[in-house]
PDB file of N, H, CA, C and O in Angstrom:
ATOM      1  N   UNK A   1       0.692  -1.417  -0.077  1.00  0.00           N
ATOM      2  CA  UNK A   1      -0.084  -0.416  -0.515  1.00  0.00           C
ATOM      3  C   UNK A   1       1.052   1.773   0.172  1.00  0.00           C
ATOM      4  O   UNK A   1       1.657   2.422   1.025  1.00  0.00           O
ATOM      5  N   UNK A   2       0.599   1.704  -0.856  1.00  0.00           N
ATOM      6  H   UNK A   2       0.106   1.177  -1.548  1.00  0.00           H
ATOM      7  CA  UNK A   2       1.597   3.665  -0.761  1.00  0.00           C
ATOM      8  C   UNK A   2       0.754   4.504   0.245  1.00  0.00           C
ATOM      9  O   UNK A   2      -0.411   4.647   0.617  1.00  0.00           O
ATOM     10  N   UNK A   3       1.945   4.952   0.462  1.00  0.00           N
ATOM     11  H   UNK A   3       2.892   4.835   0.160  1.00  0.00           H
ATOM     12  CA  UNK A   3       1.680   5.728   1.828  1.00  0.00           C
ATOM     13  C   UNK A   3       1.520   7.724   1.523  1.00  0.00           C
ATOM     14  O   UNK A   3       2.362   8.560   1.196  1.00  0.00           O
ATOM     15  N   UNK A   4       0.237   7.812   1.790  1.00  0.00           N
ATOM     16  H   UNK A   4      -0.447   7.133   2.056  1.00  0.00           H
ATOM     17  CA  UNK A   4       0.212   9.278   0.690  1.00  0.00           C
ATOM     18  C   UNK A   4       0.472  10.426   1.036  1.00  0.00           C
ATOM     19  O   UNK A   4       0.188  11.544   0.607  1.00  0.00           O
ATOM     20  N   UNK A   5       1.464   9.748   2.462  1.00  0.00           N
ATOM     21  H   UNK A   5       1.695   8.840   2.811  1.00  0.00           H
ATOM     22  CA  UNK A   5       2.395  11.398   2.767  1.00  0.00           C
ATOM     23  C   UNK A   5       3.660  11.687   1.603  1.00  0.00           C
ATOM     24  O   UNK A   5       3.983  12.834   1.296  1.00  0.00           O
ATOM     25  N   UNK A   6       4.530  10.053   0.818  1.00  0.00           N
ATOM     26  H   UNK A   6       4.268   9.121   1.068  1.00  0.00           H
ATOM     27  CA  UNK A   6       4.865   9.712   0.636  1.00  0.00           C
ATOM     28  C   UNK A   6       5.310  10.202  -1.209  1.00  0.00           C
ATOM     29  O   UNK A   6       6.277  10.441  -1.931  1.00  0.00           O
ATOM     30  N   UNK A   7       3.552  10.098  -1.221  1.00  0.00           N
ATOM     31  H   UNK A   7       2.766   9.904  -0.634  1.00  0.00           H
ATOM     32  CA  UNK A   7       2.459  10.616  -2.503  1.00  0.00           C
ATOM     33  C   UNK A   7       3.265  12.270  -2.629  1.00  0.00           C
ATOM     34  O   UNK A   7       3.959  13.039  -3.294  1.00  0.00           O
ATOM     35  N   UNK A   8       2.830  12.126  -1.924  1.00  0.00           N
ATOM     36  H   UNK A   8       2.266  11.501  -1.384  1.00  0.00           H
ATOM     37  CA  UNK A   8       2.953  14.232  -1.552  1.00  0.00           C
ATOM     38  C   UNK A   8       4.239  14.327  -1.470  1.00  0.00           C
ATOM     39  O   UNK A   8       4.771  14.888  -2.429  1.00  0.00           O
ATOM     40  N   UNK A   9       4.792  14.029  -0.790  1.00  0.00           N
ATOM     41  H   UNK A   9       4.359  13.573  -0.011  1.00  0.00           H
ATOM     42  CA  UNK A   9       6.232  14.420  -0.996  1.00  0.00           C
ATOM     43  C   UNK A   9       6.588  14.555  -2.198  1.00  0.00           C
ATOM     44  O   UNK A   9       6.850  15.714  -2.520  1.00  0.00           O
ATOM     45  N   UNK A  10       6.754  13.307  -3.454  1.00  0.00           N
ATOM     46  H   UNK A  10       6.541  12.365  -3.193  1.00  0.00           H
ATOM     47  CA  UNK A  10       7.787  13.040  -4.563  1.00  0.00           C
ATOM     48  C   UNK A  10       6.914  14.684  -5.585  1.00  0.00           C
ATOM     49  O   UNK A  10       7.324  15.517  -6.393  1.00  0.00           O
ATOM     50  N   UNK A  11       5.406  14.345  -4.797  1.00  0.00           N
ATOM     51  H   UNK A  11       5.073  13.669  -4.140  1.00  0.00           H
ATOM     52  CA  UNK A  11       4.383  15.545  -5.542  1.00  0.00           C
ATOM     53  C   UNK A  11       4.991  17.318  -5.630  1.00  0.00           C
ATOM     54  O   UNK A  11       5.153  18.297  -6.360  1.00  0.00           O
ATOM     55  N   UNK A  12       5.107  16.891  -4.585  1.00  0.00           N
ATOM     56  H   UNK A  12       4.975  16.096  -3.992  1.00  0.00           H
ATOM     57  CA  UNK A  12       6.691  18.132  -4.152  1.00  0.00           C
ATOM     58  C   UNK A  12       7.316  18.476  -4.855  1.00  0.00           C
ATOM     59  O   UNK A  12       7.304  19.401  -5.667  1.00  0.00           O
ATOM     60  N   UNK A  13       8.207  17.414  -4.486  1.00  0.00           N
ATOM     61  H   UNK A  13       8.217  16.662  -3.826  1.00  0.00           H
ATOM     62  CA  UNK A  13      10.182  17.442  -4.869  1.00  0.00           C
ATOM     63  C   UNK A  13       9.805  17.850  -6.413  1.00  0.00           C
ATOM     64  O   UNK A  13      10.181  18.964  -6.779  1.00  0.00           O
ATOM     65  N   UNK A  14       9.031  16.963  -7.417  1.00  0.00           N
ATOM     66  H   UNK A  14       8.725  16.059  -7.119  1.00  0.00           H
ATOM     67  CA  UNK A  14       9.731  16.908  -8.775  1.00  0.00           C
ATOM     68  C   UNK A  14       9.165  18.627  -9.310  1.00  0.00           C
ATOM     69  O   UNK A  14       9.636  19.613  -9.878  1.00  0.00           O
ATOM     70  N   UNK A  15       7.865  18.173  -8.694  1.00  0.00           N
ATOM     71  H   UNK A  15       7.482  17.372  -8.233  1.00  0.00           H
ATOM     72  CA  UNK A  15       7.294  19.818  -9.381  1.00  0.00           C
ATOM     73  C   UNK A  15       6.560  21.471  -8.919  1.00  0.00           C
ATOM     74  O   UNK A  15       5.907  22.361  -9.464  1.00  0.00           O
ATOM     75  N   UNK A  16       7.317  21.085  -7.218  1.00  0.00           N
ATOM     76  H   UNK A  16       7.847  20.361  -6.776  1.00  0.00           H
ATOM     77  CA  UNK A  16       7.876  22.821  -6.741  1.00  0.00           C
ATOM     78  C   UNK A  16       8.769  22.880  -6.799  1.00  0.00           C
ATOM     79  O   UNK A  16       9.225  23.854  -7.398  1.00  0.00           O
ATOM     80  N   UNK A  17       9.861  21.695  -6.111  1.00  0.00           N
ATOM     81  H   UNK A  17       9.490  20.904  -5.624  1.00  0.00           H
ATOM     82  CA  UNK A  17      11.460  22.108  -6.012  1.00  0.00           C
ATOM     83  C   UNK A  17      12.022  22.029  -7.286  1.00  0.00           C
ATOM     84  O   UNK A  17      12.825  22.788  -7.829  1.00  0.00           O
ATOM     85  N   UNK A  18      11.691  21.394  -7.538  1.00  0.00           N
ATOM     86  H   UNK A  18      11.039  20.777  -7.098  1.00  0.00           H
ATOM     87  CA  UNK A  18      12.402  20.733  -9.356  1.00  0.00           C
ATOM     88  C   UNK A  18      12.313  21.887 -10.724  1.00  0.00           C
ATOM     89  O   UNK A  18      13.134  22.433 -11.461  1.00  0.00           O
ATOM     90  N   UNK A  19      10.785  21.883 -10.563  1.00  0.00           N
ATOM     91  H   UNK A  19      10.118  21.439  -9.964  1.00  0.00           H
ATOM     92  CA  UNK A  19       9.403  22.214 -11.234  1.00  0.00           C
ATOM     93  C   UNK A  19      10.550  21.334 -12.811  1.00  0.00           C
ATOM     94  O   UNK A  19      11.184  21.919 -13.689  1.00  0.00           O
ATOM     95  N   UNK A  20      10.340  19.438 -12.514  1.00  0.00           N
ATOM     96  H   UNK A  20       9.825  18.963 -11.801  1.00  0.00           H
ATOM     97  CA  UNK A  20      10.541  19.105 -13.175  1.00  0.00           C
ATOM     98  C   UNK A  20       9.765  19.523 -14.736  1.00  0.00           C
ATOM     99  O   UNK A  20       8.564  19.295 -14.880  1.00  0.00           O
ATOM    100  N   UNK A  21      10.470  20.057 -15.688  1.00  0.00           N
ATOM    101  H   UNK A  21      11.445  20.242 -15.571  1.00  0.00           H
ATOM    102  CA  UNK A  21       9.062  20.827 -17.386  1.00  0.00           C
ATOM    103  C   UNK A  21      10.198  18.487 -18.221  1.00  0.00           C
ATOM    104  O   UNK A  21      11.192  17.768 -18.118  1.00  0.00           O
ATOM    105  N   UNK A  22       8.314  18.708 -19.133  1.00  0.00           N
ATOM    106  H   UNK A  22       7.506  19.292 -19.217  1.00  0.00           H
ATOM    107  CA  UNK A  22       8.189  17.544 -19.845  1.00  0.00           C
ATOM    108  C   UNK A  22       9.432  17.178 -21.392  1.00  0.00           C
ATOM    109  O   UNK A  22       9.540  18.014 -22.289  1.00  0.00           O
ATOM    110  N   UNK A  23      10.173  15.940 -21.415  1.00  0.00           N
ATOM    111  H   UNK A  23      10.086  15.261 -20.687  1.00  0.00           H
ATOM    112  CA  UNK A  23      11.626  16.269 -21.512  1.00  0.00           C
ATOM    113  C   UNK A  23      13.000  16.411 -20.542  1.00  0.00           C
ATOM    114  O   UNK A  23      14.083  16.006 -20.964  1.00  0.00           O
ATOM    115  N   UNK A  24      12.877  16.954 -19.350  1.00  0.00           N
ATOM    116  H   UNK A  24      11.997  17.282 -19.007  1.00  0.00           H
ATOM    117  CA  UNK A  24      14.070  17.434 -19.025  1.00  0.00           C
ATOM    118  C   UNK A  24      14.333  15.182 -18.357  1.00  0.00           C
ATOM    119  O   UNK A  24      13.800  14.074 -18.407  1.00  0.00           O
ATOM    120  N   UNK A  25      15.506  15.921 -17.857  1.00  0.00           N
ATOM    121  H   UNK A  25      15.939  16.822 -17.817  1.00  0.00           H
ATOM    122  CA  UNK A  25      16.169  14.222 -17.374  1.00  0.00           C
ATOM    123  C   UNK A  25      16.525  14.630 -15.632  1.00  0.00           C
ATOM    124  O   UNK A  25      16.865  15.733 -15.206  1.00  0.00           O
ATOM    125  N   UNK A  26      16.303  13.253 -14.780  1.00  0.00           N
ATOM    126  H   UNK A  26      16.027  12.357 -15.127  1.00  0.00           H
ATOM    127  CA  UNK A  26      16.217  13.917 -13.533  1.00  0.00           C
ATOM    128  C   UNK A  26      17.286  12.798 -13.006  1.00  0.00           C
ATOM    129  O   UNK A  26      16.805  11.777 -13.498  1.00  0.00           O
ATOM    130  N   UNK A  27      18.364  12.426 -12.347  1.00  0.00           N
ATOM    131  H   UNK A  27      18.754  13.255 -11.947  1.00  0.00           H
ATOM    132  CA  UNK A  27      18.560  11.399 -11.473  1.00  0.00           C
ATOM    133  C   UNK A  27      18.772  11.804 -10.967  1.00  0.00           C
ATOM    134  O   UNK A  27      19.166  12.931 -10.664  1.00  0.00           O
ATOM    135  N   UNK A  28      18.420  10.335 -10.456  1.00  0.00           N
ATOM    136  H   UNK A  28      18.100   9.420 -10.702  1.00  0.00           H
ATOM    137  CA  UNK A  28      17.593   9.893  -8.415  1.00  0.00           C
ATOM    138  C   UNK A  28      18.464   8.790  -7.732  1.00  0.00           C
ATOM    139  O   UNK A  28      18.406   7.582  -7.963  1.00  0.00           O
ATOM    140  N   UNK A  29      19.299   9.446  -6.831  1.00  0.00           N
ATOM    141  H   UNK A  29      19.347  10.427  -6.644  1.00  0.00           H
ATOM    142  CA  UNK A  29      19.853   8.183  -5.572  1.00  0.00           C
ATOM    143  C   UNK A  29      19.397   8.613  -4.894  1.00  0.00           C
ATOM    144  O   UNK A  29      19.038   9.702  -4.447  1.00  0.00           O
ATOM    145  N   UNK A  30      19.394   7.671  -4.779  1.00  0.00           N
ATOM    146  H   UNK A  30      19.686   6.786  -5.142  1.00  0.00           H
ATOM    147  CA  UNK A  30      18.488   7.382  -3.239  1.00  0.00           C
ATOM    148  C   UNK A  30      19.780   5.917  -2.263  1.00  0.00           C
ATOM    149  O   UNK A  30      20.267   4.849  -2.634  1.00  0.00           O
ATOM    150  N   UNK A  31      19.825   6.592  -1.185  1.00  0.00           N
ATOM    151  H   UNK A  31      19.429   7.460  -0.884  1.00  0.00           H
ATOM    152  CA  UNK A  31      20.998   5.747  -0.191  1.00  0.00           C
ATOM    153  C   UNK A  31      19.619   6.218   1.462  1.00  0.00           C
ATOM    154  O   UNK A  31      19.078   7.139   2.074  1.00  0.00           O
ATOM    155  N   UNK A  32      19.747   4.902   1.373  1.00  0.00           N
ATOM    156  H   UNK A  32      20.186   4.154   0.876  1.00  0.00           H
ATOM    157  CA  UNK A  32      19.956   4.413   2.754  1.00  0.00           C
ATOM    158  C   UNK A  32      17.799   4.973   3.091  1.00  0.00           C
ATOM    159  O   UNK A  32      17.115   4.800   4.099  1.00  0.00           O
ATOM    160  N   UNK A  33      17.473   5.543   1.898  1.00  0.00           N
ATOM    161  H   UNK A  33      18.029   5.684   1.079  1.00  0.00           H
ATOM    162  CA  UNK A  33      16.204   5.124   1.901  1.00  0.00           C
ATOM    163  C   UNK A  33      15.022   3.760   1.637  1.00  0.00           C
ATOM    164  O   UNK A  33      15.325   2.710   1.071  1.00  0.00           O
ATOM    165  N   UNK A  34      13.645   4.089   2.197  1.00  0.00           N
ATOM    166  H   UNK A  34      13.399   4.942   2.656  1.00  0.00           H
ATOM    167  CA  UNK A  34      12.853   2.638   1.649  1.00  0.00           C
ATOM    168  C   UNK A  34      12.493   2.987  -0.062  1.00  0.00           C
ATOM    169  O   UNK A  34      12.432   3.996  -0.764  1.00  0.00           O
ATOM    170  N   UNK A  35      12.378   2.086  -0.169  1.00  0.00           N
ATOM    171  H   UNK A  35      12.427   1.266   0.402  1.00  0.00           H
ATOM    172  CA  UNK A  35      11.649   2.044  -2.078  1.00  0.00           C
ATOM    173  C   UNK A  35      10.274   2.567  -2.708  1.00  0.00           C
ATOM    174  O   UNK A  35       9.893   2.934  -3.819  1.00  0.00           O
ATOM    175  N   UNK A  36       9.749   2.421  -1.494  1.00  0.00           N
ATOM    176  H   UNK A  36      10.059   2.123  -0.591  1.00  0.00           H
ATOM    177  CA  UNK A  36       8.740   3.443  -1.878  1.00  0.00           C
ATOM    178  C   UNK A  36       8.431   4.613  -1.859  1.00  0.00           C
ATOM    179  O   UNK A  36       7.292   4.928  -2.203  1.00  0.00           O
ATOM    180  N   UNK A  37       9.422   5.647  -1.425  1.00  0.00           N
ATOM    181  H   UNK A  37      10.348   5.391  -1.145  1.00  0.00           H
ATOM    182  CA  UNK A  37       9.468   6.617  -1.478  1.00  0.00           C
ATOM    183  C   UNK A  37      10.335   7.299  -3.340  1.00  0.00           C
ATOM    184  O   UNK A  37       9.848   8.354  -3.746  1.00  0.00           O
ATOM    185  N   UNK A  38      11.490   6.650  -4.249  1.00  0.00           N
ATOM    186  H   UNK A  38      11.886   5.793  -3.919  1.00  0.00           H
ATOM    187  CA  UNK A  38      11.697   6.152  -4.659  1.00  0.00           C
ATOM    188  C   UNK A  38      11.075   6.518  -5.493  1.00  0.00           C
ATOM    189  O   UNK A  38      11.090   7.634  -6.013  1.00  0.00           O
ATOM    190  N   UNK A  39      10.247   5.353  -5.808  1.00  0.00           N
ATOM    191  H   UNK A  39      10.234   4.446  -5.386  1.00  0.00           H
ATOM    192  CA  UNK A  39       8.808   4.715  -6.817  1.00  0.00           C
ATOM    193  C   UNK A  39       8.155   5.447  -6.672  1.00  0.00           C
ATOM    194  O   UNK A  39       7.374   5.029  -7.526  1.00  0.00           O
ATOM    195  N   UNK A  40       7.273   7.039  -5.998  1.00  0.00           N
ATOM    196  H   UNK A  40       7.907   7.379  -5.304  1.00  0.00           H
ATOM    197  CA  UNK A  40       6.872   8.150  -5.461  1.00  0.00           C
ATOM    198  C   UNK A  40       7.581   8.647  -6.721  1.00  0.00           C
ATOM    199  O   UNK A  40       6.996   8.646  -7.804  1.00  0.00           O
ATOM    200  N   UNK A  41       8.766   9.047  -6.591  1.00  0.00           N
ATOM    201  H   UNK A  41       9.242   9.048  -5.711  1.00  0.00           H
ATOM    202  CA  UNK A  41       9.307  10.297  -7.160  1.00  0.00           C
ATOM    203  C   UNK A  41       9.883   9.831  -8.626  1.00  0.00           C
ATOM    204  O   UNK A  41      10.316  10.705  -9.377  1.00  0.00           O
ATOM    205  N   UNK A  42       9.890   8.252  -9.093  1.00  0.00           N
ATOM    206  H   UNK A  42       9.538   7.542  -8.483  1.00  0.00           H
ATOM    207  CA  UNK A  42       9.777   8.449 -10.681  1.00  0.00           C
ATOM    208  C   UNK A  42       8.762   8.031 -11.284  1.00  0.00           C
ATOM    209  O   UNK A  42       8.777   7.678 -12.464  1.00  0.00           O
ATOM    210  N   UNK A  43       7.377   8.017 -10.259  1.00  0.00           N
ATOM    211  H   UNK A  43       7.365   8.304  -9.301  1.00  0.00           H
ATOM    212  CA  UNK A  43       5.411   8.301 -11.004  1.00  0.00           C
ATOM    213  C   UNK A  43       5.474   9.423 -10.759  1.00  0.00           C
ATOM    214  O   UNK A  43       4.484   9.916 -11.300  1.00  0.00           O
ATOM    215  N   UNK A  44       5.999  10.152 -10.290  1.00  0.00           N
ATOM    216  H   UNK A  44       6.803   9.751  -9.850  1.00  0.00           H
ATOM    217  CA  UNK A  44       5.720  12.047 -10.000  1.00  0.00           C
ATOM    218  C   UNK A  44       6.783  12.620 -11.224  1.00  0.00           C
ATOM    219  O   UNK A  44       6.426  13.652 -11.792  1.00  0.00           O
ATOM    220  N   UNK A  45       8.081  11.985 -11.649  1.00  0.00           N
ATOM    221  H   UNK A  45       8.371  11.147 -11.187  1.00  0.00           H
ATOM    222  CA  UNK A  45       8.399  12.778 -13.282  1.00  0.00           C
ATOM    223  C   UNK A  45       7.784  11.892 -14.468  1.00  0.00           C
ATOM    224  O   UNK A  45       7.647  12.441 -15.561  1.00  0.00           O
ATOM    225  N   UNK A  46       7.374  10.440 -14.301  1.00  0.00           N
ATOM    226  H   UNK A  46       7.485   9.994 -13.413  1.00  0.00           H
ATOM    227  CA  UNK A  46       7.393   9.878 -14.841  1.00  0.00           C
ATOM    228  C   UNK A  46       5.615  11.600 -15.334  1.00  0.00           C
ATOM    229  O   UNK A  46       5.726  12.372 -16.287  1.00  0.00           O
ATOM    230  N   UNK A  47       4.567  11.608 -14.499  1.00  0.00           N
ATOM    231  H   UNK A  47       4.477  10.982 -13.725  1.00  0.00           H
ATOM    232  CA  UNK A  47       3.156  12.298 -14.906  1.00  0.00           C
ATOM    233  C   UNK A  47       3.957  13.624 -14.962  1.00  0.00           C
ATOM    234  O   UNK A  47       3.360  14.400 -15.708  1.00  0.00           O
ATOM    235  N   UNK A  48       4.750  14.011 -14.603  1.00  0.00           N
ATOM    236  H   UNK A  48       5.235  13.380 -13.997  1.00  0.00           H
ATOM    237  CA  UNK A  48       5.193  15.780 -15.449  1.00  0.00           C
ATOM    238  C   UNK A  48       5.968  15.964 -16.291  1.00  0.00           C
ATOM    239  O   UNK A  48       6.489  17.079 -16.310  1.00  0.00           O
ATOM    240  N   UNK A  49       6.537  14.546 -17.763  1.00  0.00           N
ATOM    241  H   UNK A  49       6.114  13.640 -17.747  1.00  0.00           H
ATOM    242  CA  UNK A  49       6.541  13.881 -18.542  1.00  0.00           C
ATOM    243  C   UNK A  49       8.285  14.385 -18.774  1.00  0.00           C
ATOM    244  O   UNK A  49       8.857  15.027 -19.655  1.00  0.00           O
ATOM    245  N   UNK A  50       8.840  13.571 -17.201  1.00  0.00           N
ATOM    246  H   UNK A  50       8.375  13.049 -16.485  1.00  0.00           H
ATOM    247  CA  UNK A  50      10.468  14.155 -17.302  1.00  0.00           C
ATOM    248  C   UNK A  50      10.818  12.115 -18.148  1.00  0.00           C
ATOM    249  O   UNK A  50      10.114  11.251 -18.671  1.00  0.00           O
ATOM    250  N   UNK A  51      12.435  12.299 -17.754  1.00  0.00           N
ATOM    251  H   UNK A  51      13.006  13.002 -17.329  1.00  0.00           H
ATOM    252  CA  UNK A  51      13.274  11.278 -17.920  1.00  0.00           C
ATOM    253  C   UNK A  51      13.295  10.597 -16.747  1.00  0.00           C
ATOM    254  O   UNK A  51      13.793  11.638 -16.320  1.00  0.00           O
ATOM    255  N   UNK A  52      13.217   9.399 -15.169  1.00  0.00           N
ATOM    256  H   UNK A  52      12.812   8.553 -15.516  1.00  0.00           H
ATOM    257  CA  UNK A  52      13.961   9.347 -14.434  1.00  0.00           C
ATOM    258  C   UNK A  52      14.849   8.532 -15.017  1.00  0.00           C
ATOM    259  O   UNK A  52      14.835   8.104 -16.172  1.00  0.00           O
ATOM    260  N   UNK A  53      15.761   8.305 -14.005  1.00  0.00           N
ATOM    261  H   UNK A  53      15.773   8.653 -13.068  1.00  0.00           H
ATOM    262  CA  UNK A  53      17.042   7.520 -14.252  1.00  0.00           C
ATOM    263  C   UNK A  53      17.561   6.739 -12.298  1.00  0.00           C
ATOM    264  O   UNK A  53      16.640   7.051 -11.543  1.00  0.00           O
ATOM    265  N   UNK A  54      17.953   6.454 -12.024  1.00  0.00           N
ATOM    266  H   UNK A  54      18.701   6.201 -12.638  1.00  0.00           H
ATOM    267  CA  UNK A  54      17.429   5.943 -10.456  1.00  0.00           C
ATOM    268  C   UNK A  54      19.247   4.753 -10.376  1.00  0.00           C
ATOM    269  O   UNK A  54      19.517   3.663 -10.881  1.00  0.00           O
ATOM    270  N   UNK A  55      19.939   5.578  -9.620  1.00  0.00           N
ATOM    271  H   UNK A  55      19.719   6.463  -9.210  1.00  0.00           H
ATOM    272  CA  UNK A  55      20.989   4.991  -9.452  1.00  0.00           C
ATOM    273  C   UNK A  55      20.857   3.524  -8.099  1.00  0.00           C
ATOM    274  O   UNK A  55      21.909   3.029  -7.697  1.00  0.00           O
ATOM    275  N   UNK A  56      19.500   3.008  -7.556  1.00  0.00           N
ATOM    276  H   UNK A  56      18.644   3.411  -7.882  1.00  0.00           H
ATOM    277  CA  UNK A  56      19.463   2.247  -6.915  1.00  0.00           C
ATOM    278  C   UNK A  56      18.839   0.939  -7.426  1.00  0.00           C
ATOM    279  O   UNK A  56      17.879   1.003  -8.193  1.00  0.00           O
ATOM    280  N   UNK A  57      19.448  -0.502  -6.953  1.00  0.00           N
ATOM    281  H   UNK A  57      20.228  -0.554  -6.330  1.00  0.00           H
ATOM    282  CA  UNK A  57      18.947  -1.263  -8.262  1.00  0.00           C
ATOM    283  C   UNK A  57      17.554  -2.150  -7.886  1.00  0.00           C
ATOM    284  O   UNK A  57      17.879  -3.294  -7.568  1.00  0.00           O
ATOM    285  N   UNK A  58      15.891  -1.905  -7.830  1.00  0.00           N
ATOM    286  H   UNK A  58      15.627  -0.976  -8.089  1.00  0.00           H
ATOM    287  CA  UNK A  58      15.164  -2.653  -6.999  1.00  0.00           C
ATOM    288  C   UNK A  58      14.461  -3.454  -8.286  1.00  0.00           C
ATOM    289  O   UNK A  58      14.217  -2.970  -9.391  1.00  0.00           O
ATOM    290  N   UNK A  59      14.180  -4.947  -7.786  1.00  0.00           N
ATOM    291  H   UNK A  59      14.379  -5.340  -6.888  1.00  0.00           H
ATOM    292  CA  UNK A  59      12.304  -5.222  -9.010  1.00  0.00           C
ATOM    293  C   UNK A  59      11.159  -4.230  -8.438  1.00  0.00           C
ATOM    294  O   UNK A  59      10.096  -3.893  -8.958  1.00  0.00           O
ATOM    295  N   UNK A  60      11.704  -3.893  -7.250  1.00  0.00           N
ATOM    296  H   UNK A  60      12.568  -4.167  -6.827  1.00  0.00           H
ATOM    297  CA  UNK A  60       9.825  -2.939  -7.302  1.00  0.00           C
ATOM    298  C   UNK A  60      10.760  -1.360  -8.220  1.00  0.00           C
ATOM    299  O   UNK A  60       9.811  -0.819  -8.787  1.00  0.00           O
ATOM    300  N   UNK A  61      11.540  -0.843  -8.427  1.00  0.00           N
ATOM    301  H   UNK A  61      12.312  -1.282  -7.966  1.00  0.00           H
ATOM    302  CA  UNK A  61      11.283   0.291  -9.216  1.00  0.00           C
ATOM    303  C   UNK A  61      11.954  -0.354 -10.968  1.00  0.00           C
ATOM    304  O   UNK A  61      12.176   0.519 -11.807  1.00  0.00           O
ATOM    305  N   UNK A  62      12.158  -1.505 -11.269  1.00  0.00           N
ATOM    306  H   UNK A  62      11.978  -2.215 -10.587  1.00  0.00           H
ATOM    307  CA  UNK A  62      12.861  -1.250 -12.517  1.00  0.00           C
ATOM    308  C   UNK A  62      11.210  -1.627 -13.999  1.00  0.00           C
ATOM    309  O   UNK A  62      11.052  -1.406 -15.199  1.00  0.00           O
ATOM    310  N   UNK A  63      10.398  -2.262 -12.878  1.00  0.00           N
ATOM    311  H   UNK A  63      10.527  -2.442 -11.903  1.00  0.00           H
ATOM    312  CA  UNK A  63       9.009  -2.346 -13.364  1.00  0.00           C
ATOM    313  C   UNK A  63       8.136  -0.705 -13.352  1.00  0.00           C
ATOM    314  O   UNK A  63       7.000  -0.588 -13.811  1.00  0.00           O
ATOM    315  N   UNK A  64       8.786   0.262 -12.844  1.00  0.00           N
ATOM    316  H   UNK A  64       9.709   0.167 -12.470  1.00  0.00           H
ATOM    317  CA  UNK A  64       8.197   2.074 -12.917  1.00  0.00           C
ATOM    318  C   UNK A  64       9.372   2.397 -13.892  1.00  0.00           C
ATOM    319  O   UNK A  64       9.056   3.378 -14.565  1.00  0.00           O
ATOM    320  N   UNK A  65      10.258   2.063 -14.122  1.00  0.00           N
ATOM    321  H   UNK A  65      10.515   1.266 -13.576  1.00  0.00           H
ATOM    322  CA  UNK A  65      11.844   2.619 -14.546  1.00  0.00           C
ATOM    323  C   UNK A  65      10.503   2.215 -16.426  1.00  0.00           C
ATOM    324  O   UNK A  65       9.699   2.975 -16.966  1.00  0.00           O
ATOM    325  N   UNK A  66      10.803   1.113 -16.701  1.00  0.00           N
ATOM    326  H   UNK A  66      11.456   0.496 -16.262  1.00  0.00           H
ATOM    327  CA  UNK A  66       9.547   1.001 -17.779  1.00  0.00           C
ATOM    328  C   UNK A  66       8.558   0.957 -18.113  1.00  0.00           C
ATOM    329  O   UNK A  66       8.303   0.241 -19.081  1.00  0.00           O
ATOM    330  N   UNK A  67       7.444   1.765 -17.415  1.00  0.00           N
ATOM    331  H   UNK A  67       7.651   2.346 -16.628  1.00  0.00           H
ATOM    332  CA  UNK A  67       6.576   2.013 -17.813  1.00  0.00           C
ATOM    333  C   UNK A  67       7.152   3.921 -18.496  1.00  0.00           C
ATOM    334  O   UNK A  67       6.342   4.635 -19.088  1.00  0.00           O
TER     335      UNK A  67
END
């Protein structure tokens, strides 16, 4: 189950703090964090039209990156 706080934080980071625009690339480096937040960042980046790249390898995240 997705934590709505992570979804809101990811939306704030992608759309407010970084102001991602369609076609932009973003590198998400995650250290000592839960995969849920990274997954939400990838989803928010895709929703903004950006291309996310993740330095963390996980089967959970691979599915989000492929979409």
